[in-house]
N, CA, C and O atoms as CSV, one atom per row, in Angstrom:
chain,resi,resn,atom,element,x,y,z
A,1,MET,N,N,-4.583,-15.677,-31.549
A,1,MET,CA,C,-4.660,-14.492,-32.289
A,1,MET,C,C,-5.016,-13.260,-31.593
A,1,MET,O,O,-4.612,-12.201,-32.072
A,2,PRO,N,N,-5.764,-13.252,-30.456
A,2,PRO,CA,C,-5.968,-12.077,-29.744
A,2,PRO,C,C,-4.694,-11.434,-29.303
A,2,PRO,O,O,-3.755,-12.098,-28.862
A,3,HIS,N,N,-4.671,-10.087,-29.431
A,3,HIS,CA,C,-3.469,-9.448,-28.815
A,3,HIS,C,C,-3.972,-8.213,-27.879
A,3,HIS,O,O,-4.813,-7.404,-28.270
A,4,PHE,N,N,-3.374,-8.167,-26.639
A,4,PHE,CA,C,-3.775,-7.189,-25.808
A,4,PHE,C,C,-2.505,-6.269,-25.577
A,4,PHE,O,O,-1.515,-6.747,-25.023
A,5,ARG,N,N,-2.533,-4.896,-26.020
A,5,ARG,CA,C,-1.251,-4.102,-25.887
A,5,ARG,C,C,-1.745,-3.097,-24.913
A,5,ARG,O,O,-2.744,-2.394,-25.066
A,6,LEU,N,N,-0.883,-3.103,-23.821
A,6,LEU,CA,C,-1.241,-2.000,-22.696
A,6,LEU,C,C,0.105,-1.275,-22.481
A,6,LEU,O,O,1.174,-1.865,-22.325
A,7,GLU,N,N,-0.049,0.023,-22.488
A,7,GLU,CA,C,0.739,1.160,-22.163
A,7,GLU,C,C,0.432,1.876,-21.061
A,7,GLU,O,O,-0.677,2.395,-20.937
A,8,THR,N,N,1.307,1.969,-20.222
A,8,THR,CA,C,0.990,2.650,-18.872
A,8,THR,C,C,2.196,3.454,-18.423
A,8,THR,O,O,3.308,3.262,-18.914
A,9,ASN,N,N,1.948,4.401,-17.435
A,9,ASN,CA,C,2.991,5.044,-16.866
A,9,ASN,C,C,3.454,4.655,-15.682
A,9,ASN,O,O,4.197,5.351,-14.990
A,10,VAL,N,N,3.007,3.412,-15.348
A,10,VAL,CA,C,3.449,2.815,-14.097
A,10,VAL,C,C,4.874,2.401,-14.457
A,10,VAL,O,O,5.043,1.777,-15.504
A,11,PRO,N,N,5.983,2.717,-13.622
A,11,PRO,CA,C,7.288,2.214,-13.956
A,11,PRO,C,C,7.462,0.752,-14.116
A,11,PRO,O,O,6.857,-0.081,-13.441
A,12,VAL,N,N,8.329,0.484,-15.054
A,12,VAL,CA,C,8.619,-0.899,-15.452
A,12,VAL,C,C,8.930,-1.733,-14.231
A,12,VAL,O,O,8.390,-2.832,-14.105
A,13,GLU,N,N,9.750,-1.283,-13.347
A,13,GLU,CA,C,10.185,-2.019,-12.286
A,13,GLU,C,C,9.141,-2.484,-11.397
A,13,GLU,O,O,9.361,-3.389,-10.592
A,14,LYS,N,N,7.866,-1.836,-11.515
A,14,LYS,CA,C,6.758,-2.005,-10.570
A,14,LYS,C,C,5.644,-3.029,-11.346
A,14,LYS,O,O,4.540,-3.281,-10.863
A,15,ILE,N,N,6.093,-3.524,-12.520
A,15,ILE,CA,C,5.272,-4.338,-13.354
A,15,ILE,C,C,5.823,-5.734,-13.054
A,15,ILE,O,O,6.986,-6.043,-13.314
A,16,PRO,N,N,4.904,-6.591,-12.477
A,16,PRO,CA,C,5.330,-7.978,-12.380
A,16,PRO,C,C,5.775,-8.707,-13.592
A,16,PRO,O,O,5.104,-8.617,-14.620
A,17,LYS,N,N,7.057,-9.556,-13.541
A,17,LYS,CA,C,7.429,-10.180,-14.856
A,17,LYS,C,C,6.496,-11.187,-15.367
A,17,LYS,O,O,6.655,-11.571,-16.525
A,18,ASP,N,N,5.515,-11.681,-14.637
A,18,ASP,CA,C,4.463,-12.633,-15.142
A,18,ASP,C,C,3.152,-11.938,-15.419
A,18,ASP,O,O,2.121,-12.555,-15.688
A,19,PHE,N,N,3.241,-10.633,-15.340
A,19,PHE,CA,C,1.861,-9.782,-15.801
A,19,PHE,C,C,1.452,-10.171,-17.068
A,19,PHE,O,O,0.290,-10.559,-17.188
A,20,ALA,N,N,2.183,-10.143,-18.041
A,20,ALA,CA,C,1.746,-10.380,-19.520
A,20,ALA,C,C,1.120,-12.061,-19.511
A,20,ALA,O,O,0.063,-12.269,-20.108
A,21,ALA,N,N,1.646,-12.907,-18.994
A,21,ALA,CA,C,1.145,-14.279,-18.848
A,21,ALA,C,C,-0.144,-14.140,-18.093
A,21,ALA,O,O,-1.061,-14.849,-18.505
A,22,LYS,N,N,-0.350,-13.486,-17.228
A,22,LYS,CA,C,-1.603,-13.308,-16.441
A,22,LYS,C,C,-2.595,-12.689,-17.290
A,22,LYS,O,O,-3.767,-13.059,-17.217
A,23,ILE,N,N,-2.207,-11.718,-18.147
A,23,ILE,CA,C,-3.291,-11.106,-18.984
A,23,ILE,C,C,-3.606,-12.155,-20.183
A,23,ILE,O,O,-4.727,-12.172,-20.691
A,24,CYS,N,N,-2.718,-12.908,-20.556
A,24,CYS,CA,C,-3.068,-13.995,-21.669
A,24,CYS,C,C,-4.267,-14.873,-20.953
A,24,CYS,O,O,-5.302,-15.079,-21.587
A,25,ALA,N,N,-4.115,-15.345,-19.724
A,25,ALA,CA,C,-4.987,-16.123,-19.160
A,25,ALA,C,C,-6.443,-15.514,-18.949
A,25,ALA,O,O,-7.472,-16.189,-18.949
A,26,VAL,N,N,-6.372,-14.110,-18.765
A,26,VAL,CA,C,-7.690,-13.466,-18.562
A,26,VAL,C,C,-8.211,-13.293,-20.140
A,26,VAL,O,O,-9.423,-13.412,-20.319
A,27,LEU,N,N,-7.581,-13.090,-20.993
A,27,LEU,CA,C,-7.961,-12.907,-22.285
A,27,LEU,C,C,-8.740,-14.347,-22.774
A,27,LEU,O,O,-9.886,-14.456,-23.210
A,28,ALA,N,N,-7.803,-15.325,-22.567
A,28,ALA,CA,C,-8.362,-16.648,-22.920
A,28,ALA,C,C,-9.709,-16.938,-22.479
A,28,ALA,O,O,-10.594,-17.421,-23.185
A,29,SER,N,N,-9.813,-16.571,-21.111
A,29,SER,CA,C,-11.023,-16.901,-20.291
A,29,SER,C,C,-12.175,-16.005,-20.859
A,29,SER,O,O,-13.303,-16.476,-21.003
A,30,SER,N,N,-11.898,-14.790,-21.158
A,30,SER,CA,C,-12.827,-13.777,-21.443
A,30,SER,C,C,-13.345,-14.005,-22.961
A,30,SER,O,O,-14.546,-13.995,-23.229
A,31,LEU,N,N,-12.392,-14.201,-23.875
A,31,LEU,CA,C,-12.820,-14.481,-25.211
A,31,LEU,C,C,-13.178,-15.945,-25.739
A,31,LEU,O,O,-13.793,-16.165,-26.782
A,32,GLY,N,N,-12.733,-16.839,-24.919
A,32,GLY,CA,C,-13.114,-18.217,-25.063
A,32,GLY,C,C,-12.221,-18.758,-26.183
A,32,GLY,O,O,-12.634,-19.595,-26.986
A,33,LYS,N,N,-11.053,-18.280,-26.206
A,33,LYS,CA,C,-10.013,-18.662,-27.163
A,33,LYS,C,C,-8.899,-19.375,-26.369
A,33,LYS,O,O,-8.679,-19.050,-25.203
A,34,PRO,N,N,-8.256,-20.260,-26.932
A,34,PRO,CA,C,-7.141,-21.067,-26.336
A,34,PRO,C,C,-5.833,-19.985,-25.977
A,34,PRO,O,O,-5.414,-19.150,-26.779
A,35,VAL,N,N,-5.351,-20.178,-24.732
A,35,VAL,CA,C,-4.331,-19.371,-24.202
A,35,VAL,C,C,-3.022,-19.352,-25.127
A,35,VAL,O,O,-2.216,-18.423,-25.098
A,36,SER,N,N,-2.882,-20.601,-26.042
A,36,SER,CA,C,-1.792,-20.771,-26.700
A,36,SER,C,C,-1.767,-19.648,-27.967
A,36,SER,O,O,-0.763,-19.306,-28.592
A,37,PHE,N,N,-3.029,-19.214,-28.154
A,37,PHE,CA,C,-2.941,-18.101,-29.270
A,37,PHE,C,C,-3.066,-16.709,-28.780
A,37,PHE,O,O,-3.092,-15.822,-29.633
A,38,CYS,N,N,-3.153,-16.361,-27.416
A,38,CYS,CA,C,-3.193,-15.140,-26.982
A,38,CYS,C,C,-1.932,-14.563,-26.883
A,38,CYS,O,O,-0.985,-15.290,-26.584
A,39,VAL,N,N,-1.739,-13.221,-27.112
A,39,VAL,CA,C,-0.535,-12.550,-26.897
A,39,VAL,C,C,-1.022,-11.289,-26.124
A,39,VAL,O,O,-2.092,-10.716,-26.328
A,40,ALA,N,N,-0.014,-10.917,-25.144
A,40,ALA,CA,C,-0.073,-9.725,-24.329
A,40,ALA,C,C,1.221,-8.924,-24.287
A,40,ALA,O,O,2.270,-9.485,-23.969
A,41,THR,N,N,1.181,-7.542,-24.617
A,41,THR,CA,C,2.327,-6.820,-24.505
A,41,THR,C,C,2.092,-5.801,-23.389
A,41,THR,O,O,1.083,-5.095,-23.397
A,42,VAL,N,N,2.941,-5.729,-22.510
A,42,VAL,CA,C,2.895,-4.625,-21.520
A,42,VAL,C,C,4.083,-3.586,-21.600
A,42,VAL,O,O,5.216,-3.999,-21.351
A,43,VAL,N,N,3.890,-2.287,-21.927
A,43,VAL,CA,C,4.753,-1.430,-21.949
A,43,VAL,C,C,4.678,-0.317,-20.770
A,43,VAL,O,O,3.731,0.467,-20.713
A,44,GLY,N,N,5.656,-0.306,-19.909
A,44,GLY,CA,C,5.597,0.454,-18.714
A,44,GLY,C,C,6.447,1.745,-18.850
A,44,GLY,O,O,7.278,1.803,-19.756
A,45,GLY,N,N,6.282,2.771,-18.003
A,45,GLY,CA,C,7.236,3.857,-18.169
A,45,GLY,C,C,6.932,4.817,-18.972
A,45,GLY,O,O,7.738,5.722,-19.188
A,46,VAL,N,N,5.550,4.769,-19.628
A,46,VAL,CA,C,5.288,5.411,-20.781
A,46,VAL,C,C,4.819,6.850,-20.205
A,46,VAL,O,O,4.163,6.923,-19.166
A,47,ASN,N,N,5.227,8.067,-21.006
A,47,ASN,CA,C,4.784,9.458,-20.636
A,47,ASN,C,C,3.370,9.707,-21.029
A,47,ASN,O,O,3.101,10.108,-22.162
A,48,ILE,N,N,2.391,9.466,-20.065
A,48,ILE,CA,C,1.036,9.473,-20.342
A,48,ILE,C,C,0.482,10.569,-19.527
A,48,ILE,O,O,0.878,10.681,-18.367
A,49,SER,N,N,-0.395,11.396,-20.004
A,49,SER,CA,C,-1.362,12.393,-19.463
A,49,SER,C,C,-2.818,12.056,-19.576
A,49,SER,O,O,-3.438,12.187,-20.632
A,50,PHE,N,N,-3.283,11.672,-18.594
A,50,PHE,CA,C,-4.837,11.231,-18.754
A,50,PHE,C,C,-5.815,12.260,-17.945
A,50,PHE,O,O,-5.954,12.198,-16.724
A,51,GLY,N,N,-6.295,12.955,-18.551
A,51,GLY,CA,C,-7.344,14.087,-18.167
A,51,GLY,C,C,-6.337,15.244,-17.488
A,51,GLY,O,O,-6.718,15.867,-16.497
A,52,GLY,N,N,-5.116,15.470,-18.049
A,52,GLY,CA,C,-4.259,16.465,-17.611
A,52,GLY,C,C,-3.473,16.022,-16.290
A,52,GLY,O,O,-2.836,16.885,-15.686
A,53,SER,N,N,-3.493,14.939,-15.906
A,53,SER,CA,C,-2.882,14.302,-14.743
A,53,SER,C,C,-1.709,13.162,-15.130
A,53,SER,O,O,-1.824,12.389,-16.081
A,54,ASP,N,N,-0.717,13.196,-14.342
A,54,ASP,CA,C,0.280,12.154,-14.619
A,54,ASP,C,C,0.041,11.054,-13.552
A,54,ASP,O,O,0.909,10.194,-13.405
A,55,ALA,N,N,-1.106,11.029,-12.784
A,55,ALA,CA,C,-1.328,9.801,-11.969
A,55,ALA,C,C,-1.538,8.482,-12.744
A,55,ALA,O,O,-1.900,8.481,-13.921
A,56,PRO,N,N,-1.293,7.342,-12.026
A,56,PRO,CA,C,-1.428,6.198,-12.832
A,56,PRO,C,C,-2.565,5.987,-13.743
A,56,PRO,O,O,-3.729,5.999,-13.343
A,57,ALA,N,N,-2.195,5.776,-15.079
A,57,ALA,CA,C,-3.176,5.580,-16.177
A,57,ALA,C,C,-2.694,4.545,-17.196
A,57,ALA,O,O,-1.559,4.074,-17.127
A,58,ALA,N,N,-3.495,4.229,-18.057
A,58,ALA,CA,C,-3.133,3.056,-18.987
A,58,ALA,C,C,-4.118,3.564,-20.322
A,58,ALA,O,O,-5.123,4.269,-20.232
A,59,GLN,N,N,-3.625,3.089,-21.357
A,59,GLN,CA,C,-4.392,2.982,-22.610
A,59,GLN,C,C,-4.015,1.492,-23.122
A,59,GLN,O,O,-2.920,0.963,-22.925
A,60,ALA,N,N,-5.094,0.908,-23.805
A,60,ALA,CA,C,-4.776,-0.319,-24.279
A,60,ALA,C,C,-5.564,-0.579,-25.583
A,60,ALA,O,O,-6.534,0.141,-25.818
A,61,THR,N,N,-5.206,-1.592,-26.477
A,61,THR,CA,C,-5.796,-1.963,-27.518
A,61,THR,C,C,-6.069,-3.563,-27.481
A,61,THR,O,O,-5.153,-4.340,-27.214
A,62,LEU,N,N,-7.146,-3.925,-27.713
A,62,LEU,CA,C,-7.400,-5.512,-27.707
A,62,LEU,C,C,-7.941,-5.774,-29.294
A,62,LEU,O,O,-9.026,-5.374,-29.718
A,63,MET,N,N,-7.048,-6.452,-29.987
A,63,MET,CA,C,-7.485,-6.952,-31.485
A,63,MET,C,C,-7.735,-8.386,-31.237
A,63,MET,O,O,-7.028,-9.098,-30.524
A,64,SER,N,N,-8.920,-8.801,-31.952
A,64,SER,CA,C,-9.307,-10.227,-32.012
A,64,SER,C,C,-9.946,-10.490,-33.284
A,64,SER,O,O,-10.550,-9.588,-33.863
A,65,ILE,N,N,-9.862,-11.624,-33.747
A,65,ILE,CA,C,-10.683,-12.200,-34.796
A,65,ILE,C,C,-12.055,-12.765,-34.132
A,65,ILE,O,O,-12.120,-13.901,-33.661
A,66,GLY,N,N,-12.996,-11.976,-34.143
A,66,GLY,CA,C,-14.347,-12.486,-33.548
A,66,GLY,C,C,-14.226,-12.208,-31.986
A,66,GLY,O,O,-13.196,-11.774,-31.471
A,67,GLY,N,N,-15.278,-12.477,-31.356
A,67,GLY,CA,C,-15.340,-12.454,-29.917
A,67,GLY,C,C,-15.699,-11.174,-29.363
A,67,GLY,O,O,-16.017,-11.041,-28.181
A,68,LEU,N,N,-15.646,-10.071,-30.334
A,68,LEU,CA,C,-15.898,-8.622,-29.773
A,68,LEU,C,C,-17.228,-8.139,-30.361
A,68,LEU,O,O,-17.756,-8.661,-31.343
A,69,GLY,N,N,-17.675,-7.202,-29.748
A,69,GLY,CA,C,-19.149,-6.723,-30.111
A,69,GLY,C,C,-19.636,-5.784,-28.810
A,69,GLY,O,O,-19.046,-5.749,-27.731
A,70,PRO,N,N,-20.673,-5.139,-29.104
A,70,PRO,CA,C,-21.200,-4.285,-27.819
A,70,PRO,C,C,-21.265,-4.907,-26.495
A,70,PRO,O,O,-20.701,-4.381,-25.535
A,71,ALA,N,N,-21.978,-6.088,-26.385
A,71,ALA,CA,C,-22.031,-6.819,-25.274
A,71,ALA,C,C,-20.818,-7.440,-24.642
A,71,ALA,O,O,-20.519,-7.310,-23.455
A,72,GLU,N,N,-20.083,-8.190,-25.617
A,72,GLU,CA,C,-18.916,-8.793,-25.351
A,72,GLU,C,C,-17.714,-7.878,-24.837
A,72,GLU,O,O,-16.931,-8.308,-23.991
A,73,ASN,N,N,-17.600,-6.603,-25.379
A,73,ASN,CA,C,-16.772,-5.630,-24.886
A,73,ASN,C,C,-16.893,-5.167,-23.546
A,73,ASN,O,O,-15.890,-4.784,-22.942
A,74,LYS,N,N,-18.025,-5.164,-23.018
A,74,LYS,CA,C,-18.222,-4.824,-21.709
A,74,LYS,C,C,-17.565,-5.816,-20.840
A,74,LYS,O,O,-16.923,-5.432,-19.863
A,75,LYS,N,N,-17.686,-7.121,-21.139
A,75,LYS,CA,C,-17.293,-8.192,-20.397
A,75,LYS,C,C,-15.727,-8.213,-20.414
A,75,LYS,O,O,-15.052,-8.524,-19.432
A,76,HIS,N,N,-15.258,-7.877,-21.537
A,76,HIS,CA,C,-13.671,-7.918,-21.781
A,76,HIS,C,C,-13.044,-6.705,-20.935
A,76,HIS,O,O,-12.013,-6.846,-20.277
A,77,SER,N,N,-13.766,-5.491,-21.011
A,77,SER,CA,C,-13.474,-4.408,-20.356
A,77,SER,C,C,-13.355,-4.669,-18.913
A,77,SER,O,O,-12.340,-4.410,-18.265
A,78,LYS,N,N,-14.297,-5.129,-18.490
A,78,LYS,CA,C,-14.371,-5.301,-16.846
A,78,LYS,C,C,-13.303,-6.438,-16.364
A,78,LYS,O,O,-12.766,-6.330,-15.262
A,79,ALA,N,N,-13.043,-7.431,-17.151
A,79,ALA,CA,C,-12.014,-8.505,-16.847
A,79,ALA,C,C,-10.693,-7.771,-16.893
A,79,ALA,O,O,-9.934,-7.699,-15.926
A,80,LEU,N,N,-10.456,-7.205,-18.134
A,80,LEU,CA,C,-8.907,-6.468,-18.202
A,80,LEU,C,C,-8.793,-5.304,-17.342
A,80,LEU,O,O,-7.693,-5.113,-16.823
A,81,CYS,N,N,-9.767,-4.469,-17.094
A,81,CYS,CA,C,-9.575,-3.343,-16.041
A,81,CYS,C,C,-9.223,-3.942,-14.584
A,81,CYS,O,O,-8.262,-3.567,-13.912
A,82,GLU,N,N,-10.068,-4.843,-14.237
A,82,GLU,CA,C,-9.861,-5.456,-12.938
A,82,GLU,C,C,-8.339,-6.063,-12.662
A,82,GLU,O,O,-7.806,-5.853,-11.573
A,83,ILE,N,N,-7.737,-6.743,-13.585
A,83,ILE,CA,C,-6.410,-7.137,-13.345
A,83,ILE,C,C,-5.418,-6.005,-13.361
A,83,ILE,O,O,-4.485,-5.953,-12.560
A,84,VAL,N,N,-5.644,-5.076,-14.313
A,84,VAL,CA,C,-4.755,-3.960,-14.489
A,84,VAL,C,C,-4.903,-3.084,-13.087
A,84,VAL,O,O,-3.917,-2.569,-12.561
A,85,GLU,N,N,-6.097,-2.983,-12.597
A,85,GLU,CA,C,-6.250,-2.086,-11.544
A,85,GLU,C,C,-5.730,-2.904,-10.152
A,85,GLU,O,O,-5.190,-2.285,-9.235
A,86,LYS,N,N,-5.931,-4.201,-10.110
A,86,LYS,CA,C,-5.477,-5.039,-8.981
A,86,LYS,C,C,-3.997,-5.286,-9.007
A,86,LYS,O,O,-3.399,-5.426,-7.939
A,87,THR,N,N,-3.358,-5.350,-10.170
A,87,THR,CA,C,-1.939,-5.693,-10.255
A,87,THR,C,C,-1.146,-4.400,-10.320
A,87,THR,O,O,-0.125,-4.263,-9.646
A,88,LEU,N,N,-1.573,-3.519,-11.067
A,88,LEU,CA,C,-0.629,-2.248,-11.401
A,88,LEU,C,C,-1.093,-0.971,-10.471
A,88,LEU,O,O,-0.352,-0.020,-10.224
A,89,GLY,N,N,-2.503,-1.117,-9.976
A,89,GLY,CA,C,-2.996,0.129,-9.236
A,89,GLY,C,C,-3.496,1.183,-10.063
A,89,GLY,O,O,-3.640,2.311,-9.593
A,90,VAL,N,N,-3.777,0.917,-11.259
A,90,VAL,CA,C,-4.345,2.031,-12.174
A,90,VAL,C,C,-5.862,1.882,-11.991
A,90,VAL,O,O,-6.371,0.789,-12.237
A,91,PRO,N,N,-6.582,2.862,-11.593
A,91,PRO,CA,C,-8.014,2.855,-11.545
A,91,PRO,C,C,-8.772,2.671,-12.859
A,91,PRO,O,O,-8.459,3.333,-13.848
A,92,SER,N,N,-9.723,1.814,-12.879
A,92,SER,CA,C,-10.526,1.554,-14.053
A,92,SER,C,C,-11.110,2.953,-14.733
A,92,SER,O,O,-11.427,2.930,-15.923
A,93,ASP,N,N,-11.235,4.066,-14.021
A,93,ASP,CA,C,-11.555,5.358,-14.526
A,93,ASP,C,C,-10.505,6.035,-15.268
A,93,ASP,O,O,-10.762,7.043,-15.926
A,94,ARG,N,N,-9.155,5.465,-15.190
A,94,ARG,CA,C,-8.080,5.973,-15.840
A,94,ARG,C,C,-7.427,4.865,-16.913
A,94,ARG,O,O,-6.223,4.708,-17.117
A,95,ILE,N,N,-8.315,4.278,-17.423
A,95,ILE,CA,C,-7.954,3.164,-18.426
A,95,ILE,C,C,-8.964,3.325,-19.668
A,95,ILE,O,O,-10.187,3.299,-19.529
A,96,TYR,N,N,-8.331,3.487,-20.851
A,96,TYR,CA,C,-9.084,3.372,-22.045
A,96,TYR,C,C,-8.628,2.226,-22.587
A,96,TYR,O,O,-7.449,1.898,-22.454
A,97,ILE,N,N,-9.699,1.330,-23.400
A,97,ILE,CA,C,-9.292,0.153,-24.101
A,97,ILE,C,C,-9.963,0.482,-25.582
A,97,ILE,O,O,-11.079,0.993,-25.682
A,98,HIS,N,N,-9.256,0.173,-26.558
A,98,HIS,CA,C,-9.649,0.266,-27.834
A,98,HIS,C,C,-9.868,-1.161,-28.432
A,98,HIS,O,O,-8.889,-1.887,-28.607
A,99,PHE,N,N,-11.159,-1.591,-28.755
A,99,PHE,CA,C,-11.418,-2.813,-29.247
A,99,PHE,C,C,-11.341,-2.809,-30.863
A,99,PHE,O,O,-11.896,-1.932,-31.525
A,100,LEU,N,N,-10.659,-3.786,-31.393
A,100,LEU,CA,C,-10.602,-3.878,-33.020
A,100,LEU,C,C,-10.849,-5.349,-33.104
A,100,LEU,O,O,-10.227,-6.242,-32.527
A,101,ASN,N,N,-12.012,-5.465,-34.042
A,101,ASN,CA,C,-12.383,-6.758,-34.353
A,101,ASN,C,C,-11.785,-7.016,-35.798
A,101,ASN,O,O,-12.282,-6.484,-36.791
A,102,ALA,N,N,-10.754,-7.813,-35.857
A,102,ALA,CA,C,-9.981,-7.775,-37.211
A,102,ALA,C,C,-10.601,-8.922,-38.056
A,102,ALA,O,O,-11.095,-9.924,-37.538
A,103,ALA,N,N,-10.538,-8.701,-39.415
A,103,ALA,CA,C,-10.938,-9.708,-40.303
A,103,ALA,C,C,-9.849,-10.747,-40.405
A,103,ALA,O,O,-8.681,-10.419,-40.196
A,104,THR,N,N,-10.170,-11.955,-40.709
A,104,THR,CA,C,-9.253,-12.985,-40.821
A,104,THR,C,C,-8.034,-12.633,-41.824
A,104,THR,O,O,-6.904,-13.058,-41.585
A,105,SER,N,N,-8.271,-11.966,-42.777
A,105,SER,CA,C,-7.296,-11.534,-43.889
A,105,SER,C,C,-6.350,-10.349,-43.363
A,105,SER,O,O,-5.419,-9.950,-44.063
A,106,GLU,N,N,-6.626,-9.798,-42.089
A,106,GLU,CA,C,-5.948,-8.817,-41.670
A,106,GLU,C,C,-4.848,-9.305,-40.451
A,106,GLU,O,O,-4.208,-8.515,-39.757
A,107,VAL,N,N,-4.791,-10.620,-40.370
A,107,VAL,CA,C,-4.000,-11.082,-39.203
A,107,VAL,C,C,-3.042,-12.179,-39.707
A,107,VAL,O,O,-3.516,-13.287,-39.955
A,108,GLY,N,N,-1.634,-11.930,-39.886
A,108,GLY,CA,C,-0.819,-12.836,-40.347
A,108,GLY,C,C,-0.290,-13.885,-39.425
A,108,GLY,O,O,-0.186,-13.627,-38.226
A,109,TYR,N,N,0.047,-15.032,-39.895
A,109,TYR,CA,C,0.394,-16.191,-38.922
A,109,TYR,C,C,1.089,-17.131,-39.718
A,109,TYR,O,O,0.540,-17.339,-40.800
A,110,ARG,N,N,2.194,-17.799,-39.497
A,110,ARG,CA,C,2.670,-18.741,-40.011
A,110,ARG,C,C,2.947,-18.620,-41.749
A,110,ARG,O,O,2.684,-19.485,-42.585
A,111,ASN,N,N,3.470,-17.462,-41.949
A,111,ASN,CA,C,3.729,-17.148,-43.357
A,111,ASN,C,C,2.513,-16.902,-44.380
A,111,ASN,O,O,2.601,-16.885,-45.607
A,112,SER,N,N,1.275,-16.704,-43.544
A,112,SER,CA,C,0.177,-16.554,-44.317
A,112,SER,C,C,-0.940,-15.547,-43.593
A,112,SER,O,O,-0.603,-14.550,-42.954
A,113,THR,N,N,-2.074,-15.888,-43.758
A,113,THR,CA,C,-3.119,-15.113,-42.852
A,113,THR,C,C,-3.968,-16.130,-42.501
A,113,THR,O,O,-3.900,-17.263,-42.976
A,114,PHE,N,N,-4.951,-15.677,-41.495
A,114,PHE,CA,C,-5.828,-16.630,-40.910
A,114,PHE,C,C,-6.937,-16.790,-41.796
A,114,PHE,O,O,-7.717,-17.714,-41.562
A,115,GLN,N,N,-7.147,-16.001,-42.828
A,115,GLN,CA,C,-8.093,-16.241,-43.834
A,115,GLN,C,C,-7.819,-17.575,-44.506
A,115,GLN,O,O,-8.686,-18.436,-44.659
A,116,GLU,N,N,-6.472,-17.695,-44.923
A,116,GLU,CA,C,-6.200,-18.970,-45.632
A,116,GLU,C,C,-6.129,-19.975,-44.644
A,116,GLU,O,O,-6.557,-21.063,-45.029
A,117,ILE,N,N,-5.712,-19.931,-43.471
A,117,ILE,CA,C,-5.516,-20.975,-42.412
A,117,ILE,C,C,-6.999,-21.535,-42.120
A,117,ILE,O,O,-7.260,-22.719,-42.329
A,118,LEU,N,N,-7.842,-20.737,-41.686
A,118,LEU,CA,C,-9.133,-21.011,-41.386
A,118,LEU,C,C,-10.116,-21.168,-42.501
A,118,LEU,O,O,-11.240,-21.591,-42.230
A,119,GLY,N,N,-9.811,-20.881,-43.670
A,119,GLY,CA,C,-10.685,-21.180,-44.677
A,119,GLY,C,C,-11.718,-20.135,-45.071
A,119,GLY,O,O,-12.521,-20.371,-45.974
């Protein structure tokens, strides 16, 4: 159920094909959720200006049912920024992450929502 969407101005051809899968592994570890429920979307080649500069930058959203909060988000930010910086060369001071703690009724799955599935 966690979904990390990353948009970056790094060209698509410079993003490793397995990068989304690597992000899923980081998400699972950081959130303590099964990797089988994690989703990562990486969109490269986006027209981004960060601080008026077109140097490598990224913006992201992490949506999860639980596992987010003031202390937790610091841990997630560190883990996610590290893999983006290491793999794509985007410095952590040019990455914004928006954290969304979704209610079970706000996430659909298997023709229903997690509110119904989880009870």
